[in-house]
C-alpha positions as CSV (number, residue, x, y, z in Angstrom):
1,M,47.9,33.6,47.0
2,G,49.9,30.5,48.2
3,S,52.1,30.3,51.3
4,R,55.7,31.2,51.0
5,T,58.3,29.6,53.3
6,L,61.3,31.3,54.9
7,S,63.7,28.8,53.3
8,L,62.6,29.8,49.8
9,A,63.2,33.5,50.6
10,V,66.6,32.8,52.0
11,E,67.5,30.7,48.9
12,E,66.6,33.6,46.6
13,Q,68.9,35.9,48.6
14,L,71.8,33.4,48.3
15,R,71.3,33.1,44.6
16,S,71.5,36.9,44.3
17,L,75.1,36.7,45.5
18,C,76.1,35.0,42.2
19,L,78.9,33.1,43.9
20,K,79.8,31.2,40.7
21,D,79.7,34.1,38.3
22,F,82.3,36.7,37.4
23,P,84.2,38.0,39.3
24,C,83.4,35.4,42.1
25,G,84.3,31.8,42.0
26,H,87.2,29.9,40.4
27,G,86.2,30.3,36.8
28,C,88.4,30.7,33.7
29,W,88.8,34.4,34.5
30,S,91.0,33.7,37.5
31,K,94.7,32.9,37.2
32,S,94.7,30.8,40.3
33,R,92.1,28.4,39.0
34,G,91.4,25.4,41.2
35,S,88.6,23.1,41.9
36,I,85.2,24.3,40.9
37,F,82.2,24.5,43.2
38,E,80.5,21.5,44.6
39,E,76.8,21.1,43.8
40,Q,75.0,22.9,46.6
41,S,71.9,21.8,48.4
42,W,69.9,24.9,47.3
43,G,70.2,24.0,43.6
44,Y,73.5,25.2,42.2
45,S,75.0,23.1,39.4
46,E,78.4,23.0,37.8
47,Q,78.8,25.3,34.8
48,D,81.0,25.0,31.8
49,E,84.1,27.1,32.4
50,G,86.2,25.9,29.5
51,R,86.0,29.0,27.4
52,E,89.1,29.4,25.3
53,G,90.7,32.7,24.9
54,A,89.2,34.3,28.0
55,A,91.4,36.9,29.7
56,K,92.6,36.0,33.2
57,E,92.8,38.5,36.0
58,E,94.8,38.7,39.2
59,E,93.1,38.2,42.5
60,E,93.4,41.8,43.5
61,A,91.8,43.0,40.3
62,L,88.9,40.6,41.0
63,M,88.6,42.0,44.6
64,E,88.5,45.5,43.2
65,H,85.5,44.6,41.1
66,L,83.7,43.4,44.3
67,T,84.6,46.4,46.5
68,S,84.7,49.4,44.3
69,P,81.7,51.8,44.8
70,L,81.4,52.3,41.0
71,S,81.7,48.6,40.1
72,P,78.6,47.0,38.6
73,W,79.5,43.8,40.4
74,R,79.4,45.4,43.9
75,H,76.7,43.9,46.1
76,E,75.3,45.9,49.0
77,G,74.2,42.9,51.0
78,S,71.6,44.8,53.1
79,W,69.9,41.5,54.1
80,S,73.0,40.3,55.9
81,P,76.4,41.9,56.8
82,Q,78.0,38.6,56.0
83,A,76.9,38.6,52.4
84,P,79.8,40.8,51.1
85,T,82.4,38.9,53.0
86,L,81.1,35.6,51.6
87,R,81.6,37.0,48.1
88,E,85.2,38.0,48.9
89,L,85.8,34.5,50.2
90,S,84.6,33.2,46.9
91,V,87.5,35.0,45.2
92,R,90.2,34.3,47.8
93,K,89.3,30.8,48.9
94,P,86.6,29.4,46.7
95,E,87.3,25.8,47.8
96,L,85.7,26.7,51.2
97,L,82.3,27.4,49.8
98,H,80.4,24.3,50.4
99,G,76.9,24.0,51.9
100,N,77.7,23.7,55.6
101,F,80.3,26.4,55.5
102,I,77.9,28.9,53.8
103,F,75.2,28.3,56.3
104,S,77.5,28.6,59.3
105,H,79.0,31.7,57.9
106,F,75.8,33.8,58.5
107,N,75.0,35.1,62.0
108,T,72.5,37.8,60.8
109,L,69.5,37.4,58.5
110,R,67.2,40.2,57.6
111,I,64.3,39.0,55.4
112,V,62.1,42.0,55.3
113,D,58.9,42.4,53.2
114,K,59.4,39.2,51.2
115,G,55.9,37.8,51.7
116,V,57.0,35.1,54.1
117,S,54.1,33.4,55.8
118,I,55.7,30.2,57.1
119,V,58.9,29.7,59.2
120,D,60.0,26.2,58.4
121,D,62.8,24.0,59.8
122,G,65.2,25.1,57.0
123,L,66.3,27.8,59.4
124,L,68.0,25.3,61.7
125,R,70.8,24.9,59.1
126,F,72.1,28.3,60.2
127,S,73.9,27.0,63.3
128,N,75.6,30.3,64.2
129,L,72.6,32.6,63.7
130,R,72.4,35.3,66.3
131,E,70.0,37.9,64.8
132,L,66.8,37.1,62.8
133,V,64.7,40.0,61.4
134,L,61.4,39.1,59.7
135,S,59.6,42.4,59.7
136,A,56.8,43.3,57.3
137,N,55.9,39.8,56.3
138,K,52.7,37.7,56.7
139,I,53.7,35.4,59.5
140,S,50.7,34.4,61.6
141,E,52.2,31.6,63.7
142,L,55.8,30.8,64.7
143,Q,57.1,27.6,66.2
144,A,60.0,27.9,68.6
145,E,61.4,24.5,67.7
146,Y,62.2,25.9,64.2
147,L,64.4,28.6,65.6
148,P,68.2,28.1,66.3
149,C,69.0,27.9,70.0
150,T,71.8,30.4,69.5
151,L,69.3,33.2,68.6
152,Q,69.7,36.4,70.5
153,V,67.6,38.9,68.5
154,L,64.2,38.0,67.1
155,E,62.3,40.8,65.3
156,L,58.7,40.1,64.1
157,Y,57.5,43.7,63.7
158,A,54.5,44.3,61.4
159,N,53.4,40.7,60.9
160,Q,50.1,38.9,61.6
161,V,51.0,37.1,64.8
162,S,47.9,36.5,66.8
163,S,49.1,34.2,69.5
164,L,52.3,33.6,71.5
165,K,51.6,29.9,72.2
166,G,53.8,28.5,69.4
167,L,56.6,30.9,70.1
168,S,56.6,29.9,73.8
169,S,56.4,26.1,73.2
170,Q,60.2,25.9,73.7
171,P,62.3,28.3,75.7
172,L,65.0,30.3,73.8
173,P,67.7,30.6,76.5
174,C,69.9,33.1,74.7
175,L,67.2,35.5,73.5
176,Q,67.8,39.1,74.6
177,H,65.5,41.1,72.3
178,L,62.0,40.1,71.2
179,G,60.2,42.5,68.8
180,L,56.4,41.8,68.6
181,G,55.2,45.3,67.7
182,C,52.4,45.9,65.2
183,N,50.9,42.5,65.4
184,R,47.5,41.1,66.5
185,L,48.4,40.5,70.1
186,G,46.9,41.8,73.3
187,S,44.6,39.1,74.7
188,P,44.9,37.9,78.3
189,A,46.2,34.6,77.0
190,D,49.2,36.4,75.4
191,I,50.1,38.1,78.6
192,Q,50.6,34.7,80.4
193,Y,53.5,33.8,78.1
194,L,55.5,37.0,78.9
195,T,57.2,35.5,81.9
196,G,60.8,35.0,83.1
197,T,60.5,31.2,82.9
198,L,60.3,31.4,79.1
199,W,62.6,34.4,78.6
200,P,65.2,34.4,81.4
201,R,67.7,36.7,79.6
202,L,65.3,39.0,77.8
203,V,66.6,42.6,78.1
204,S,64.4,44.4,75.4
205,L,60.7,43.8,74.7
206,D,58.7,45.6,72.0
207,L,54.9,45.3,72.3
208,S,54.1,48.5,70.5
209,W,51.0,49.1,68.4
210,S,49.2,46.0,69.7
211,G,45.9,45.6,71.6
212,F,47.0,45.4,75.3
213,Q,44.5,47.1,77.6
214,G,45.0,45.7,81.1
215,Q,47.9,47.5,82.9
216,R,47.8,45.5,86.1
217,A,47.8,42.0,84.4
218,L,50.6,43.1,82.1
219,V,52.7,44.5,84.9
220,D,52.4,41.4,86.9
221,A,53.7,39.3,84.0
222,L,56.6,41.7,83.1
223,A,57.7,41.9,86.7
224,T,58.9,38.3,86.4
225,L,61.4,39.2,83.7
226,P,64.6,39.6,85.7
227,S,66.7,41.2,83.0
228,L,64.1,43.5,81.3
229,R,65.5,47.1,80.9
230,T,63.8,48.3,77.7
231,L,60.1,48.2,77.1
232,V,58.0,49.7,74.2
233,L,54.3,50.0,74.7
234,E,53.5,52.9,72.5
235,G,50.4,52.6,70.4
236,N,48.6,50.2,72.8
237,P,45.1,51.2,74.2
238,L,46.5,51.2,77.8
239,T,48.7,54.2,77.0
240,L,45.6,56.3,76.7
241,T,44.7,56.0,80.4
242,P,45.6,58.7,83.0
243,S,47.8,56.3,85.0
244,Y,50.2,55.7,82.1
245,P,53.3,55.8,82.2
246,G,53.4,56.5,85.9
247,F,52.1,53.1,87.1
248,I,54.3,51.2,84.7
249,L,57.5,53.1,85.8
250,D,56.8,52.6,89.5
251,S,55.8,48.9,89.1
252,L,59.0,48.1,87.0
253,P,61.7,50.1,88.8
254,R,64.5,48.4,86.8
255,L,63.4,49.9,83.5
256,L,66.0,52.2,81.8
257,Y,64.0,53.0,78.7
258,L,60.2,53.2,78.1
259,D,58.9,54.0,74.6
260,A,62.3,55.0,73.4
261,T,62.7,57.6,76.2
262,R,65.3,57.4,78.9
263,V,63.9,56.9,82.3
264,T,65.5,59.3,84.8
265,P,65.7,59.2,88.6
266,D,63.3,62.1,88.6
267,D,60.7,60.1,86.8
268,H,60.9,57.3,89.4
269,H,60.7,59.9,92.2
270,R,57.6,61.7,90.8
271,F,55.6,58.5,90.4
272,E,56.8,56.8,93.6
273,G,53.8,55.2,95.3
274,L,51.6,54.6,92.3
275,A,52.3,50.9,92.4
276,K,50.6,50.8,95.9
277,M,47.5,52.3,94.4
278,R,46.9,49.4,92.0
279,D,43.4,49.0,93.3
280,Q,42.6,52.5,92.1
281,I,44.1,51.9,88.6
282,V,41.2,51.7,86.2
283,D,41.5,50.9,82.5
284,Q,39.6,54.0,81.4
285,A,40.5,57.1,79.4
286,M,39.4,60.6,80.1
287,A,39.4,63.1,77.2
288,T,38.5,66.8,77.3
289,V,37.2,68.4,74.2
290,T,37.2,72.2,73.9
291,V,35.7,74.4,71.2
292,R,36.9,78.0,71.7
293,R,35.7,80.2,68.9
294,I,34.6,80.6,65.3
295,R,35.7,83.2,62.9
296,G,35.0,84.0,59.3
297,V,31.2,83.3,59.2
298,P,29.6,85.9,56.8
299,D,27.1,88.3,58.3
300,P,23.7,86.8,57.4
301,L,22.0,90.3,57.4
302,L,24.1,91.4,54.4
303,T,22.0,89.2,52.2
304,V,18.6,90.5,53.4
305,D,16.7,92.7,51.0
306,E,15.6,96.0,52.5
307,S,12.4,96.0,50.5
308,V,11.0,92.8,52.2
309,P,8.0,93.2,54.5
310,E,8.3,93.7,58.2
311,F,7.4,90.1,59.0
312,P,8.6,87.5,59.4
313,V,11.4,88.4,61.7
314,V,14.5,86.3,60.9
315,S,17.0,85.3,63.5
316,Y,20.2,83.4,63.0
317,S,22.3,81.3,65.5
318,Y,25.4,79.2,65.1
319,F,26.8,76.1,66.8
320,V,29.5,73.4,66.3
321,N,29.0,69.7,66.1
322,Y,31.7,67.2,66.6
323,E,31.6,63.4,66.8
324,F,32.8,61.3,69.7
325,L,32.3,57.8,71.0
326,S,28.8,56.9,72.0
327,Q,29.6,56.4,75.7
328,S,28.0,58.9,78.0
329,P,30.4,61.3,79.8
330,P,30.1,61.5,83.6
331,G,29.6,65.2,83.4
332,N,29.8,68.1,81.0
333,K,30.9,71.5,81.9
334,Q,31.2,74.7,79.9
335,A,33.2,77.7,81.0
336,G,31.2,80.9,80.7
337,S,28.0,79.1,79.5
338,D,25.3,76.8,80.6
339,T,25.9,73.0,80.3
340,A,24.5,71.6,77.2
341,S,21.4,69.7,78.0
342,T,19.6,66.8,76.3
343,S,16.5,69.0,76.0
344,D,18.2,70.9,73.2
345,P,16.7,69.9,69.9
346,M,20.1,69.5,68.4
347,A,21.2,67.1,71.2
348,P,21.7,63.6,69.8
349,I,18.9,61.1,70.2
350,A,20.2,58.2,72.4
351,E,18.8,54.9,73.3
352,K,20.2,52.6,76.0
353,M,21.1,49.2,74.6
354,D,22.8,46.5,76.6
355,G,24.0,48.9,79.2
356,G,25.6,51.3,76.8
357,I,24.4,54.3,74.8
358,V,24.2,54.1,71.0
359,G,23.8,57.5,69.4
360,I,21.5,57.9,66.5
361,Y,22.5,60.8,64.3
362,Q,21.7,61.5,60.7
363,T,24.4,63.5,58.9
364,P,23.0,66.7,57.5
365,K,23.7,67.3,53.9
366,E,25.8,70.3,53.0
367,N,24.1,73.5,51.9
368,C,20.6,72.1,52.5
369,E,17.9,73.0,55.0
370,E,16.8,70.5,57.6
371,E,13.8,70.9,60.0
372,T,14.5,69.4,63.4
373,T,12.3,71.1,66.0
374,N,10.0,68.2,66.4
375,T,11.6,65.1,67.8
376,P,12.6,63.1,64.8
377,K,12.1,59.4,64.5
378,P,15.4,57.6,65.2
379,D,17.0,56.3,62.0
380,T,17.5,52.6,62.0
381,T,21.1,53.1,60.8
382,A,23.4,54.6,63.5
383,R,26.2,56.8,62.4
384,T,29.2,54.4,62.7
385,M,32.8,54.7,61.7
386,E,34.2,52.6,58.9
387,S,35.9,49.3,59.6
388,L,39.6,49.5,60.3
389,E,42.0,47.0,59.0
390,T,43.7,46.6,62.4
391,N,40.7,45.1,64.2
392,H,37.9,44.9,61.7
393,C,35.4,46.4,64.0
394,S,32.8,49.2,63.7
395,I,32.4,51.8,66.4
396,D,29.3,53.8,67.1
397,V,29.8,57.6,67.5
398,I,27.4,60.4,68.4
399,M,27.4,64.1,67.6
400,N,28.0,66.5,70.4
401,S,26.9,70.1,70.1
402,T,28.0,73.4,71.6
403,H,25.5,76.0,72.7
404,K,24.1,78.4,70.1
405,L,25.4,82.0,69.6
406,A,24.2,84.9,67.6
407,W,26.3,86.0,64.7
408,A,29.5,87.9,65.4
409,E,32.8,88.3,63.7
410,S,34.3,86.2,66.5
411,M,31.9,83.9,68.3
412,D,33.5,82.8,71.5
413,Y,32.0,79.5,72.8
414,D,34.6,78.3,75.3
415,H,32.7,75.0,75.3
416,T,34.3,72.2,77.3
417,S,33.1,68.6,77.5
418,V,34.8,65.8,79.4
419,H,34.3,62.3,77.9
420,S,35.0,59.1,79.9
421,V,35.8,56.0,77.7
422,G,35.9,52.5,79.2
423,D,36.4,50.6,76.0
424,L,40.1,51.4,75.3
425,G,40.3,49.3,72.2
426,S,37.4,51.2,70.5
427,F,38.8,54.5,71.7
428,K,42.2,53.7,70.1
429,S,40.5,52.9,66.8
430,F,38.5,56.1,67.0
431,V,41.5,58.2,67.7
432,L,43.4,56.6,64.8
433,R,40.5,57.4,62.5
434,G,40.0,61.0,63.8
435,L,36.7,62.8,64.1
436,W,34.5,65.0,61.9
437,L,33.6,68.6,62.9
438,T,30.8,70.6,61.4
439,V,29.5,74.2,61.7
440,E,25.8,74.6,61.7
441,E,23.5,77.6,61.1
442,E,20.0,77.8,62.5
443,K,17.5,80.1,61.0
444,V,14.2,80.9,62.8
445,L,11.2,82.8,61.3
446,S,9.0,84.5,63.8
447,W,5.4,85.8,63.1
448,P,3.0,87.9,65.1
449,A,0.8,85.7,67.3
450,P,-2.8,85.6,66.3
451,S,-5.3,87.1,68.7
452,G,-6.5,84.7,71.4
453,E,-3.6,82.3,70.7
454,Q,-0.9,81.6,73.3
455,P,2.5,82.7,71.9
456,I,5.2,80.1,72.0
457,T,8.1,82.5,72.4
458,K,8.3,86.2,73.1
459,S,11.0,87.9,71.2
460,T,12.2,91.5,70.9
461,T,13.1,93.1,67.7
462,E,15.3,96.0,66.7
463,K,15.9,97.9,63.6
464,K,19.4,97.4,62.1
465,G,20.1,98.9,58.7
466,G,16.5,98.9,57.7
467,K,16.1,95.2,58.5
468,E,14.4,93.3,61.3
469,C,16.6,91.0,63.3
470,A,15.4,89.0,66.3
471,R,17.1,88.7,69.7
472,P,16.5,85.9,72.2
473,P,14.1,86.8,75.0
474,S,15.6,88.1,78.3
475,N,14.8,86.5,81.6
476,T,16.2,89.3,83.8
477,C,13.4,91.9,83.3
478,S,10.9,90.4,85.8
479,N,11.2,93.2,88.4
480,Q,10.4,96.3,86.3
481,K,8.3,99.2,87.3
482,S,4.7,99.5,86.1
483,K,5.6,102.4,83.8
484,D,8.3,100.4,82.1
485,K,6.0,97.5,81.7
486,K,3.4,99.7,80.1
487,K,5.9,101.2,77.7
488,K,7.3,97.9,76.7
489,K,3.9,96.4,76.3
490,D,3.6,98.6,73.2
491,S,7.1,97.9,71.9
492,I,7.3,94.2,72.7
493,M,5.3,92.0,70.4
494,D,4.4,88.4,71.0
495,L,5.9,86.3,68.2
496,V,5.3,82.7,67.2
497,Q,8.4,80.8,65.9
498,D,8.3,78.5,62.9
499,T,10.2,75.3,62.8
500,P,14.0,76.1,62.8
501,I,15.8,75.6,59.5
502,R,19.3,74.3,59.8
503,R,22.0,73.9,57.3
504,T,25.6,72.8,57.4
505,L,28.1,75.6,56.6
506,G,31.1,73.3,56.4
507,S,32.7,70.2,57.7
508,I,36.3,69.1,58.2
509,H,38.2,66.0,59.4
510,V,40.4,66.4,62.5
511,P,43.2,63.9,62.8
512,L,43.9,62.6,66.3
513,Q,46.5,59.9,65.8
514,D,49.2,61.9,67.7
515,L,47.4,61.0,70.9
516,V,48.2,57.3,70.4
517,S,51.8,58.2,69.4
518,G,52.5,59.7,72.9
519,D,51.2,63.2,72.6
520,Q,48.8,64.4,75.3
521,R,47.1,67.2,73.4
522,V,46.0,68.0,69.9
523,D,45.4,71.7,69.0
524,A,43.8,72.2,65.7
525,L,42.8,75.4,63.8
526,C,40.2,73.9,61.5
527,N,40.1,75.9,58.3
528,L,36.8,75.2,56.5
529,G,37.4,77.6,53.6
530,V,35.7,80.8,52.5
531,L,31.9,80.8,52.5
532,L,30.7,82.7,49.4
533,T,27.3,84.4,49.9
534,E,25.1,85.9,47.1
535,Q,26.3,89.4,48.2
536,S,30.0,88.5,48.0
537,T,29.4,86.9,44.6
538,R,27.9,90.1,43.3
539,A,30.8,92.1,44.7
540,M,33.4,90.1,42.8
541,P,34.5,91.9,39.6
542,P,33.6,90.1,36.4
543,R,36.4,88.6,34.3
544,D,37.2,90.1,30.9
545,K,36.0,87.8,28.1
546,D,38.5,89.1,25.5
547,P,41.7,90.8,26.9
548,S,42.6,92.1,23.5
549,K,39.4,94.1,23.2
550,K,40.0,95.6,26.6
551,A,43.5,96.6,25.6
552,K,42.2,98.4,22.4
553,H,39.5,100.2,24.5
554,D,42.2,101.4,27.0
555,K,44.4,102.6,24.1
556,K,41.5,104.6,22.6
557,K,40.8,106.3,26.0
558,E,44.5,107.1,26.3
559,D,44.5,108.7,22.8
560,K,41.5,110.8,23.6
561,K,43.1,111.9,26.9
562,T,46.3,112.9,25.1
563,K,44.4,114.8,22.4
564,S,42.5,116.7,25.0
565,S,45.7,117.7,26.8
566,A,47.2,118.9,23.5
567,D,44.2,121.2,22.9
568,S,44.6,122.7,26.3
569,A,48.3,123.4,25.8
570,G,47.5,125.2,22.5
571,G,46.1,128.3,24.3
572,Q,42.5,127.2,24.8
573,K,41.5,128.6,28.2
574,N,38.0,127.3,28.6
575,V,37.3,123.6,28.2
576,A,34.0,122.9,26.6
577,P,31.6,120.4,28.2
578,P,31.9,117.0,26.7
579,S,30.0,116.5,23.5
580,K,27.5,113.8,22.8
581,S,30.2,111.9,20.9
582,N,32.6,111.6,23.9
583,G,29.9,111.7,26.6
584,K,29.5,108.0,26.4
585,G,33.1,107.4,26.8
586,W,33.2,109.7,29.8
587,K,30.4,107.8,31.5
588,E,32.2,104.5,30.8
589,S,35.4,105.9,32.3
590,E,33.5,107.1,35.3
591,A,31.9,103.6,35.7
592,D,35.4,102.0,35.6
593,F,36.6,103.8,38.6
594,C,33.3,104.2,40.6
595,M,31.9,101.4,42.8
596,D,28.6,101.4,44.4
597,D,28.9,101.6,48.2
598,N,26.3,98.9,48.7
599,S,28.4,96.4,46.7
600,A,31.6,96.9,48.6
601,P,32.6,93.7,50.4
602,S,32.8,93.6,54.2
603,P,36.1,92.9,55.9
604,N,35.2,89.4,56.8
605,Q,33.4,88.6,53.6
606,F,36.3,86.8,52.0
607,E,37.8,85.5,55.3
608,S,38.2,81.8,55.8
609,M,35.9,80.2,58.4
610,T,38.1,78.8,61.2
611,V,37.3,76.8,64.3
612,E,39.7,76.6,67.3
613,F,39.4,73.0,68.5
614,T,41.4,71.0,71.1
615,V,41.3,67.4,72.4
616,H,43.3,66.8,75.6
617,L,44.0,63.5,77.3
618,D,44.0,63.6,81.0
619,K,47.3,62.3,82.6
620,W,48.7,61.9,86.1
621,H,51.9,63.9,86.3
622,S,52.8,62.7,89.7
623,A,51.8,60.3,92.5
624,S,50.6,63.1,94.6
625,E,48.3,64.4,91.9
626,A,46.9,60.9,91.3
627,H,46.2,60.5,95.1
628,H,44.4,63.9,95.1
629,L,42.3,63.0,92.2
630,V,41.4,59.5,93.5
631,H,40.8,60.8,97.1
632,P,39.8,64.4,96.8
């Protein structure tokens, strides 16, 4: 697609005003006909207005056509507030509408989403231009010499600007607002152009949704802007750090608004002193991930056939996997449970490469079994997130696992893991993309250990509803009396475990973009749907193939019931047992209302499986808290 200049887009907007068509201009429809338009520089030509017999209208009637809300000739003029007034002038004083007058008449231009990629020198013809809005276009470079020196507002939101060098080639002395949000800015070279020498009167600066990461370098540059009162940094990677917004507020005390929020004196008081801790300001994010509990997992023992042999003993356990960036956290902690260790067979396989950790994880297929006891060979393809349009980069993520729990209606994990992220740009892309969470089931078959063979694991079994279910071995029974040991020697059997069989019960995507938008916490109740087991499928009532046949059958049963009641009312005291002819119907009726107790669904059989999941960004809420965390 070819380039499109700003002059061409403005010319199309001027043509849309129809300044020489009815009811504008000085055509044959106006009683006060005068001189016709001069030929304009943007391509207007004189039209034949000598139509005989055309009705002429007064000036007020023509103005009503322009201003009436129901008039088809009304022009909204959203691209410039001066567009409707220019059309009114074309009715009242059409002789003024020459090229220079039209260009000088506009002081606001809003050319939004018009595919503009080049800002040319045609904009210099607007000698009185004060506000220029070029949002949602395709501008990658902008030269300051093509902008009028009278410009006070320049909005370039949602373009493709990747450098401020051209915009800073010539100072704009009157510029008060500069909107550069949602562009490809954020390099150290861009920061050096945000100085008071180039923008002496700049009051408002929008750098939102860009790639700025270094707080200290950005603060040093913005501190030179003497008139800066409004600053927007939302959506930048630096906003994910614990020191934001406190360090910015204390370093720029003249700010009145930060990220569209009013800065109060209490805010300045809470963060007073953070600017002096600039040596402890690190461009690093801290995220705490919490997995609280799982509900709605069907009881695996309901599907076990009671007629199966005593062995093997089957045990089930459940855990949650979630993906995060591949950087290693400084320390993991779990409330109420042991810290997850890398010795766990479900822990991700990691290899150190170039000082970092790249996690290798092969996504398990849903509803399939996967043997993972033996250390698998790392796959050559790491699990990476897809390329994002904002930065066209791929980010390596690894799967993190909670500890395993035996089945319960509510499995409380209270798993907490702290992740430290140094690459803020990658972290922002990961948060915008969100993460995937899966619930895994592990099934282990245990067999009696052959004589003379050393058992791998000793497990205890108990009878539950005629089925054998295994429990994990206990480590707290070392100090038992000799009699108890002798008794348990007969009841405890040495078992050898097979390779664990794992399958994915469900997976769900958890959106995290609110963390980039300013929220500090994302609480998600992940609903993975209802898991239908073989038992629950049998318990579901079958659908009637033909509803009309069922209606006829119900009608026959109702007629028989009415006839039987009539016979009883006729004086018959003893009711004879059902004959062979109606015995079949009696059994069918009984079958309609009787249900086998074994097929009755359990309370949680049709409950949705849910996971309580939280991601929390660590933030400093005051200077004293920051000092305590930095110097405990």
